[in-house]
N, C-alpha and C positions, 0 to 999 in steps of 0.2 A: 548346463548350469548357468544361472544368471550372474553376471559379474556385478559386484557391489561397488559403491563409491567409497573413496578413502575417508576415514574419520580423522580429520585434522584440525577442526575448529574448537577452540575453547570458549569460555564465557565471554571474554573480552572481545574476541573476533565476532561472536554471534551478536553481541550488543551493538557493536559498530556497524555491522551489516544492517541491522534493524534501524539504527539511527540514520544511516545513509539513505535509506528509502523514505523514512518518515519526514525528516527535515527537508530533504530536497523536494518532495512532492508538494507539501502543504504551504510552507511559509511563502513561497513565491507564486502559488497558483490558486489557492483556495480562499484566502482572506477576503478578496474583493467580492466574489459572487456571494459569499456568506454574509457579508455586510449588506449587500443589496437585499438579501432575503430577510435578515433579522433587524436591520437598522441598528439602533443603539443597544439591542439585545444580543449583539455579536458574542460577548463574553459568556452569556448564558448558553448560547448555542455551543460554544467551545467546551464549556463544562459538561453539557449533556453528551456531546460526542465523546468526551474523555471517559465518562461513566460507562457508556455502552462499550467503548473500546476496552476498558478494564475488564468488564464481564467476559468479553470475547477472548481477551488475553489469558485469563485464568482457565477458561475452557480449553483453549488451544494448547496451553502449556501442559495441562494434565493429560490431554490426549496424546501430545507429542512424546511425553515420557513413556506412555504405554505402547505407542506405535512409532518407534524411532526410525521411520523410513521416509524416503522422498515422496512428495505428493501432498503433504498437509491434509486439508479437510477432504480431499478426494479419497485418501486412505481411511480417514476416520469415519466418514459417511458410509463407505463401502463396508467396513468392519462392524459398525454399530447399528446402522439403519437399513442396509441392503445395497445391492449393486447399483440400482437406479439412482439413489440419493447421492452416493459417492460420485457417480458419473456426472450428475447435474451440478454438483459442487465444482468438480474439475472443469467442466465446460464453462461455467460462469466465470471461474477464475482465469482460464486461459483467454477467453474472448475479451473479458473486461480488462484484464491486465495487458493484453496486446494493445488495446486502445490507449491505455495509460502509458505504455512504452512509447508509442508514437507521439503522444502529447508531450512527454518529457523530452523526446528528441527534438521536437519542434520548438520547445521552450529554449533548449540550448541554442538552436539556430536563431531564434528571435532576439536573444540577448547578445550572442557572439557576433552575428553578422546578419542583421535584419533583411538586407536586400537579397541574401542567398540563404534564407532560413531552411528551405527544403534540402538544399545540397549539403549544408552543414549537418542537418539532422541525419541524413543518410550516412555521412562520414562518421558521425559519432556512434551510430549503431554498428557499423562495420568494425570500428576500432574496439568497442567494448565487447563485441562478440569474440574478437580475437583474444582479448585479455581473458575472458571467461574460458575460452578453449584451452588456455595454458594451465588451468588448474584453479581450484577454489582458493588456495592460499594467495595466488597472485591477485585474485579479485579482492580478497580481504585486505591485502596490503594497500592496493589502490584506494579502497574505500576508506581506510584509516587516514590517508592523506587528504582525501576529499572532505571528510567530516571535520578534520582539523581546520581546513581553510574556511569552510562554511560557518562553523561555530565562531571563528575569529571575526569574520565579517558581520555576523549577526550581533555579536557582543558590541562591536564598534557602533553599529546602527542604534542599538538600544541605549547605549551610553550617550551618544550624540543627541538623540531625540529627547530623552528624559532630562538631559542637562540643558536643553535649549529653552528659551523664553516662550516658545510656541506651544509647549506642552500644557494642556489644561485638563486636569483630572476630572473636572465636571463633565467632560465629554464621555466618560466611561459609564455614567449612570443611565439606566434604561429610561426612556421617555415614552410619550404617547405613540410613537411610531413602532413600538414593539408589540408583536402579537405572538400567541402561542404557535400558530401555524408557521410564522416566519422563523421563530427560534428552532422549531423542529426541522424546517427545511435547511437552515444554516448548519444545524448539527449533522444532517445527512451529507451536506457538501463537505464539511470539515472532516467527516469520518474518512473521506478519501485520503486525507493526509495521515491519519493515524494508522491506516491499514498496513503500514510497512513492516510491523512486527511479524506479519505472516511469512516474511522471507526467512525468519529464524526457524519456523516450524517446517516449511517446505524443504529446508536443508537438513532435516532430521537425520538423514543417512550419512551426513558428513560431519556431524558433531560428536566430539568425544564425550563419553559417559552421558548420553542424552537424558537419562532419567533424572540427573542432577543439574546438568548444564542448562537445558531448555527452560525448566520452571524458574530458574534464576535469571536467565537472560531476557526472557520476554517481558516480565513486569519492570525490570530495570531499564530496558530500552524505552518502554512506553512512558515510564515516569520521567526520564530525562527529556524525552520529546515534549511531554506536556509542559515541563518547566520552560523549555525554549519557546514553545508556542505562546504560552501565557505572557512571557516577558515581551516578545515581539508584538503580539496583539495589543497589549496595554500601551506600549510605546507608540505604535502607529496610530491607534485609535485616539490617543490623547493629543496628537498633533493634527491629524486630518479630520477627525470626527467621522461619524458613521456615514454621512452623506457623501463626503468627498472620497472616503475609502471605497464605498460601493461603486463609484464612477471611475476609480483609478484603473489604468491598464498595467501600471507597474507600481504597486502600492508602496513598496519600500523606497524606491527611487523618488517617488513623488513626496514621500514623507520627509526624507532628508533634505530635499530641495526646499520644501516649505519651512523646514527648521533652520534655514540659512546656512546649509552645509553642502552647496553644490559640488564641492570638491570630492565628496563621498559618493556621488552618483556613479562614476565609473567603477569604483570598488564594488558597489552594490550590484552592478551589471555583471561583473566578473563572478561575484559570489553566487548570483542567481544561476549563471551558466554552469558553474562548478557543482552547485547543489543539484540541478537537474541531471547533470552527468552522473552523480552518485546515485540518485534515484533510479535512473535508467539502468545502471549497472546492476543494482539489487533486483530490479524488476525482471530483467532478462534471466538472472539466476533463478528466481522463483518460478517463472513461467516454464523454463526449460526443465526444471525438476518435476513439475506437475505433468508436463508432456511425457517425460520419461516414465512416470508411474502409470499413466493411462495407456501408453504404448505397451508396457509390460503385460497389461491385462487385455490387450487386444482392442481397446476402444479407439486407438490411433494406429497408424501403420507400424508394424513390428520393428522396422528398421530404425525407428526413432528410439528404441530401447537400448541401442548399443552404447557401451561404455568404453572409452578409449583405454587401451591396455597400458599406456604409459602415464597419461595425465589423470586417469581415473575420473573422468567427467563424462556426462552424457553429450558427447561431441556432436552427434547428428541432430539431436534435439536442439542444442544450442544454435547450430547453423540454420536449422529450419526456422526457429523462432526469430533469429536475427534477420533472415531473408524476408519473412512476412512483415516484420516491423519496418524494415527498410522500405518495402513497397508502400505500406500505409503512410509512412512519414513523407514519402516523395509525392504523394497524391492527395493527402487529406489536410484538414485544418484543425484548429484547436476547439472549435465550437462544439459544445455538448459532451466533450470527452470526460470531464470531471463527473457530471451527472450520470452518464452512462456507466462509467467505471464504478461509481459509488453504488448504483443499483446492483450490479453484478456481485460486488464484494459483500454487500449486505446480505444477499441471498446465500452466498458462500458461508458467511459467519452464522447465519440462522441455522444452517445444517451443522456447523461445528458445535454450536451450543446445544442443539438437539442431541447430537452424538454424545456430548459430555454428560447430559442429563441421564443417559442410560448406563453410565459407568458404575452406578451403585450396585448393579448386578454382576459386575466384573466383565472383562472382555471375553468374547466367545472362545471357548476352548482353553482358557487360561485360568489360573487361580484367581479368586475374587480379589478385587482391588478395593481398599478402604477409602471411601470418598467422604470428606466432611460435608456437613449440612451446608456450610458456607459455599462450597464449590457448586453444590446442587442448586442453591438459591441464585448464585451468580449466573449459572447456565439458564435458569428460567427467565431472569431479568434480561439476559442477553438475547434470547429468542424474541421476547416482547419488544425490546429496544430496537433490534435490527429491523423487524417488520414495521414498526412505527416510523423509523427513519426512511426506510425504503419507499413507503407509500406517501411520504411527505415531500419527496423530490419533485422537481418540475415534471409536468405531465409528459413532455416529450421524452425525458429520460426514462420514465416508467414504461411508456409504450414501447420504446426501442428495446429496453432491457427485457421486457416480457416477450417481445417478438423473438429476440435472440434465444432466450431460454426455451421457447416453444419450438424453435428450429432444432435446438439441441435434443429436446425430447423426441422429436420426430425422427431424427437420425438414429437415436438409441432404439426406438421402436422398430425401425426398418432393419437394424442390425440383428435384433432379437428374432424377428420373423425369419430372416435368412438363416440364422443359427438352427432354428427348429424345423426347417424344411427337410 
C-alpha cells in the first residue's frame, strides 16, 4: 500500500507558498530581459502574461480540485489525455524547474556573496532541502517569514521610487520602440515569474479539503502577485525608463540609486537574496512532489516514491532533487535559464489547459463534473496563449526546450518498448 502525504495546509499557507515562488522569481530576475524585448511596452507584456496566467490558474485550480494528488499537471494530463501527455508534462516541469532551482540558488549567491556565488548557491540548496525534509509545515512557516521580509522591502522600494523627483510617468507610455513580437516575447519571459502558483497544485496531496482550498488559493495568490508586480514595474520603469531598465543587471538596486537613495541598495540586495531563497524553497517542494508522482507510476526509479514514516514527506525525492540542483548550481551560470524554464513551463500549462478542456465530460470513471462555459473558454484561451508565448521566446530557448522535450519523448518510447517485450 502506497503511503500518502499528510494533509496539513490551509488556504493561507497555500497562498503564501504560491507567493513565495512568484514574488521571488520574477521581481528580481525577469524585469530586465522583458524590458529589453518589449521596450516601453513592458507593461503590456506584463498584462498579457497575467491574462495567460489567469487562464492557466483557473484550469489548474479546477483540475486540482478533481484530482487532489501530488504531481500537478503530470496527474491531470495522465488522467484526462493519456499516459504520454502526463509524462511529457511531468518531464517538462522537472527539467525546466530544476534549471529554475539552480538559477534561483545562483541568484542568492550573486546577491549575498558575489565572489563565492556558486558556493553560497550550493549551501542554500542543502539548507532548504533539509528544511523540506522536516515536513511541509516547516517549509510553510519559513515561507511566511520570507514573504513578509520580501513584501516589506518591495513596499519600501515602491514608496521611495514613486516619491522621488526622478519618477516620470511619461516613461510608462508605449513609444515607437514597441512591437507586437517584442511584447509577446516579454510576456513569455514574465510568465516565468507568474508560474509559481503551480506549487499550490503540485502540493494537492498535502492540502486540507482540496476541492475548496485550491480553487480559492490559486487565484488569490496570482492576484496578489500581479498587484506586487504591477506596482514594482511601474515604479522602476518610471525612474529608469525602458532603455536603462533593459540594460540593468540589478534593476531595483539601480533604480533606488538613480532615485537618490543609495542607502536602500543594501536593503534591496538582502531582499533579493531572501526572495530568491523563498522561490528556491517553493521550487524544490514542487519538483520533489512531481518526482514522487512519476516514481509512483514507474517513470522514475521506484525508490523515489518513498514517503518518510515520521515527517510524511517524499524524502528520497527531495534529497535526489536537492543533489541534482546542487550539482547544477555548482557548475552552471544564469544565462538562458529564464527562457529555458519559460518554454518548459508553457508546454506544461498547455497540457494543463487541454486537460481542463476535457472536464466537461467528467473525469474518467467518476460522476460527471459540472464545468461552466467560462472555465471551458479560459482553458481554450490558455492553450492558445501558452503556445503563442512559447514560440515567441528567444530562438535559443525554443531550440533547447524542444531538444529536451524530444529527449524525454525518446526515453518514454524506449521504456514502452521494454515494457512490451
